[in-house]
C-alpha positions in Angstrom: -59.4 -121.4 180.1 -58.3 -123.7 183.0 -60.3 -125.9 185.0 -60.3 -128.9 187.1 -61.8 -131.9 185.3 -62.4 -135.6 185.7 -62.9 -137.8 182.7 -64.6 -140.4 184.8 -65.7 -141.7 188.2 -62.3 -143.3 188.6 -60.4 -140.3 187.8 -58.4 -138.0 189.9 -59.4 -134.3 189.5 -56.8 -132.4 187.3 -56.2 -129.2 185.6 -57.1 -128.8 181.7 -58.0 -126.6 179.1 -61.9 -126.3 178.6 -63.7 -123.9 176.0 -64.0 -120.7 177.0 -68.0 -120.2 178.2 -70.2 -117.2 177.1 -73.0 -115.7 178.5 -76.7 -116.7 177.6 -79.5 -114.6 178.1 -80.4 -114.2 181.4 -77.1 -115.1 183.3 -73.5 -113.3 183.7 -70.3 -114.7 182.8 -68.3 -114.8 185.9 -64.3 -114.6 186.6 -63.9 -117.0 189.4 -61.7 -115.9 192.2 -62.7 -118.4 194.9 -64.9 -121.6 195.1 -65.5 -123.7 198.5 -65.6 -127.1 199.0 -68.8 -128.9 199.9 -69.3 -133.0 200.5 -71.6 -132.6 197.5 -69.0 -132.0 195.4 -66.7 -135.1 196.0 -69.6 -137.6 196.4 -70.9 -136.4 193.1 -67.3 -136.5 191.4 -66.9 -140.2 192.8 -70.2 -141.4 191.6 -71.0 -141.7 195.4 -74.6 -140.2 194.7 -75.3 -140.8 190.9 -78.7 -142.0 191.2 -80.0 -138.7 191.7 -77.0 -136.6 190.8 -74.8 -138.1 188.1 -71.8 -136.4 186.5 -71.9 -135.9 182.9 -68.4 -136.4 181.7 -65.7 -134.6 181.2 -66.7 -132.8 184.5 -66.0 -129.7 186.1 -67.2 -130.1 189.9 -68.2 -127.5 192.5 -71.1 -125.1 193.5 -70.2 -122.3 195.5 -67.9 -119.5 193.9 -67.3 -115.6 194.3 -65.6 -113.5 191.9 -66.2 -110.7 189.0 -69.0 -110.6 186.2 -66.8 -110.2 183.1 -69.9 -110.5 180.6 -73.7 -110.0 180.7 -76.3 -112.2 179.4 -79.0 -110.5 176.7 -82.0 -109.4 178.8 -80.1 -109.2 182.1 -80.7 -106.1 184.3 -79.0 -105.1 187.7 -75.8 -106.4 187.1 -72.8 -104.8 185.2 -69.4 -105.7 184.3 -66.8 -105.6 187.3 -69.7 -106.5 189.9 -68.4 -108.3 192.6 -71.0 -111.8 193.0 -71.2 -114.8 194.5 -73.6 -117.8 194.1 -74.4 -121.4 194.6 -74.6 -122.6 190.7 -78.2 -124.1 190.7 -79.1 -127.2 189.1 -76.8 -130.4 189.2 -74.4 -129.9 186.8 -71.4 -127.9 188.8 -68.8 -126.2 187.1 -67.4 -123.8 189.7 -63.9 -125.0 189.7 -62.8 -123.0 186.4 -61.5 -119.7 185.7 -64.8 -118.9 184.5 -68.3 -119.9 185.0 -71.8 -119.0 184.0 -74.3 -118.0 186.8 -77.9 -118.0 186.6 -79.7 -115.0 187.7 -82.1 -117.2 190.0 -78.7 -117.4 192.4 -76.4 -115.0 192.5 -75.8 -111.8 194.7 -73.8 -108.8 195.0 -71.0 -109.7 197.7 -71.1 -108.5 200.8 -68.5 -105.7 201.4 -67.7 -107.4 204.7 -66.2 -110.4 202.9 -63.0 -111.2 201.1 -63.9 -113.6 198.0 -63.0 -116.5 199.8 -65.5 -115.7 202.5 -67.8 -115.0 200.0 -67.4 -118.4 197.9 -68.0 -120.2 201.3 -71.0 -118.7 202.1 -73.8 -119.8 199.7 -74.5 -123.5 200.0 -73.5 -124.1 203.5 -75.4 -120.6 204.5 -78.9 -121.5 202.5 -78.5 -124.8 204.0 -78.3 -123.8 207.4 -80.8 -121.1 207.2 -83.8 -123.3 205.2 -82.9 -126.1 207.9 -83.8 -123.7 211.0 -86.6 -121.7 209.1 -88.2 -123.9 206.6 -88.1 -127.5 208.3 -87.6 -126.5 211.9 -90.3 -123.8 212.0 -87.7 -121.1 213.3 -88.8 -117.8 212.9 -86.1 -115.3 211.9 -86.6 -113.2 215.0 -88.3 -113.8 218.4 -87.8 -117.6 218.4 -87.9 -119.5 221.6 -86.9 -123.0 222.8 -83.8 -125.2 223.1 -82.2 -126.0 219.7 -79.5 -128.3 219.4 -76.9 -128.1 216.8 -74.9 -131.2 215.8 -72.0 -130.8 214.0 -71.5 -127.2 215.6 -67.9 -126.3 214.0 -68.5 -127.5 210.7 -69.4 -125.9 207.4 -73.3 -125.9 208.1 -73.2 -126.0 211.5 -70.9 -123.1 212.4 -73.3 -120.8 210.4 -76.3 -122.6 211.9 -75.1 -122.0 215.3 -75.1 -118.3 214.4 -78.3 -118.3 213.0 -80.4 -119.8 215.6 -79.1 -117.4 218.3 -80.1 -114.4 216.2 -83.3 -116.0 215.7 -83.6 -115.7 219.3 -83.4 -119.5 220.3 -81.4 -121.1 223.3 -78.4 -122.6 221.1 -76.3 -125.7 222.3 -73.7 -126.8 220.3 -72.3 -130.4 219.8 -68.7 -130.5 219.2 -65.2 -131.9 220.2 -63.8 -130.0 223.3 -61.2 -128.6 221.1 -63.7 -126.5 219.6 -65.9 -125.6 222.3 -64.1 -122.4 222.7 -64.9 -121.1 218.7 -68.6 -122.7 218.9 -69.4 -120.5 221.9 -67.9 -117.7 220.7 -70.1 -117.9 217.4 -73.0 -117.5 219.9 -74.0 -120.9 221.6 -75.1 -120.8 225.1 -73.5 -124.2 226.0 -71.6 -126.7 224.1 -71.8 -130.5 224.4 -68.8 -132.4 224.2 -69.5 -135.6 221.9 -66.3 -137.4 222.9 -67.6 -138.0 226.4 -69.3 -141.1 227.3 -72.2 -139.0 228.8 -72.3 -136.2 226.4 -76.0 -135.4 226.6 -76.2 -136.2 230.4 -78.3 -133.1 232.3 -79.1 -132.0 228.2 -82.4 -133.1 227.3 -84.9 -132.4 226.4 -84.5 -130.2 222.9 -87.4 -128.4 221.2 -85.6 -128.6 218.0 -82.3 -130.8 216.8 -80.6 -129.5 213.6 -78.2 -132.5 212.7 -75.3 -131.5 210.2 -73.3 -134.3 210.3 -75.9 -137.3 209.9 -75.5 -138.9 213.6 -77.4 -141.6 215.1 -80.8 -140.5 214.7 -82.4 -143.0 217.4 -80.3 -141.6 220.0 -81.0 -138.3 218.7 -84.8 -138.5 218.2 -84.6 -139.7 222.0 -83.5 -136.4 223.2 -86.5 -134.3 221.7 -89.6 -133.3 223.7 -92.5 -135.1 222.8 -93.6 -132.6 220.0 -89.9 -131.9 219.4 -88.5 -131.6 215.4 -85.4 -133.1 213.7 -83.9 -132.1 211.0 -81.0 -133.3 208.8 -78.8 -132.1 206.2 -77.1 -135.2 205.8 -80.2 -137.3 205.4 -79.8 -141.5 205.3 -83.1 -143.8 204.4 -84.2 -143.7 208.1 -85.0 -140.2 208.4 -87.5 -140.8 204.9 -88.9 -143.8 206.4 -89.4 -142.4 209.9 -92.9 -140.6 209.2 -94.2 -143.9 208.0 -92.8 -145.9 210.7 -93.6 -143.7 213.4 -97.1 -142.7 212.0 -98.4 -141.6 215.5 -95.4 -140.1 216.6 -95.3 -136.6 217.9 -92.1 -135.9 216.8 -91.1 -134.5 213.5 -88.1 -136.1 211.6 -87.7 -134.5 208.2 -84.5 -134.1 205.5 -83.1 -130.6 204.4 -83.3 -130.8 201.0 -81.3 -127.5 199.9 -83.0 -125.0 197.3 -80.9 -122.3 196.0 -82.8 -118.8 195.6 -81.1 -115.6 195.2 -83.5 -114.4 198.1 -82.5 -116.7 200.5 -78.4 -115.5 199.8 -80.0 -112.1 200.1 -81.0 -112.8 204.1 -77.8 -114.3 204.7 -76.0 -111.5 203.0 -77.9 -108.7 205.2 -77.0 -110.9 208.4 -73.4 -110.2 207.2 -73.6 -106.7 206.9 -75.1 -106.5 210.0 -72.4 -108.2 211.9 -74.6 -111.1 212.8 -72.8 -113.8 210.6 -69.5 -114.7 210.1 -67.8 -117.4 207.7 -64.9 -119.4 209.5 -62.4 -120.6 207.1 -60.9 -123.7 208.0 -58.1 -123.8 205.1 -57.2 -122.3 201.8 -56.1 -124.3 198.6 -54.9 -123.2 194.9 -57.1 -124.6 192.5 -54.5 -127.2 191.2 -54.4 -128.6 195.0 -58.5 -129.6 194.7 -57.7 -133.2 195.5 -55.8 -132.6 198.9 -58.8 -129.9 199.6 -61.2 -133.0 199.0 -59.0 -135.0 201.4 -59.4 -132.7 204.0 -63.3 -132.5 203.7 -63.4 -135.9 203.6 -61.5 -136.2 207.2 -65.0 -135.1 208.8 -62.3 -132.8 210.8 -63.1 -129.2 209.3 -63.6 -126.4 211.5 -65.7 -124.0 209.1 -65.2 -124.0 205.4 -62.5 -125.2 203.1 -61.7 -122.4 200.5 -60.1 -122.7 196.9 -58.1 -119.9 195.7 -58.7 -119.9 191.9 
């Protein structure tokens, strides 16, 4: 099969032939129709996060995918050849940017009928990160949420999904983005938009009960916008976030990282919201598999609106 391969951290991602995988017990083999780009892909492939996510070479990057089941492993029930599925591959070995991928049942789900392969591939990692940050780390209930929620990076891959989820939960949502993306973010359900390019961006906006930082913003500035008992979560955590509970032991404010745990159950929650018309995936751009380096460059620019899709 063809796959994108790197032979070292210094290598450029390139197409190469790899052995055809087989479905292991408790897994399905999927013919990949589309994948999506997440920052973890290029960070792992280039060694930026090798201390806790090393790449094993030859390395096939990528975690999100959508496609069709072509083989069912021993002991598998609930899936058949021909089923259209999507998943975030579990573990740290990646492998989505290939024509075939083995997917464990702990993370795979039937695709929502409302999504095409590209949209379905774009949902798992970013969607679960948004869901777990809001629900599990910030503590918002799935329905009946109250309070003001600030979503920093509201037009990005995780942020645009977090805006929709927070709105569906019932919170008052304020999205942070550039002025040119304000209409999109409002259309996704934000009650208000903050243009971060303005010098007085947060004037008359604070305080917030919850802040979900999807871009790794200035921690001290953002925490200062919280109510005395407010909660802050970041899916792009740096050392300061992990040190906060130690250095601010008696602060009433909560500062925590979002550490993704990929589960079929949480993907099912997202799929249900898609089917109900409460969640949609915005696609920034699409690239063929052989142009993955260009897709990564687009991700690294920090200017994406929604998700980048790779058509396999």
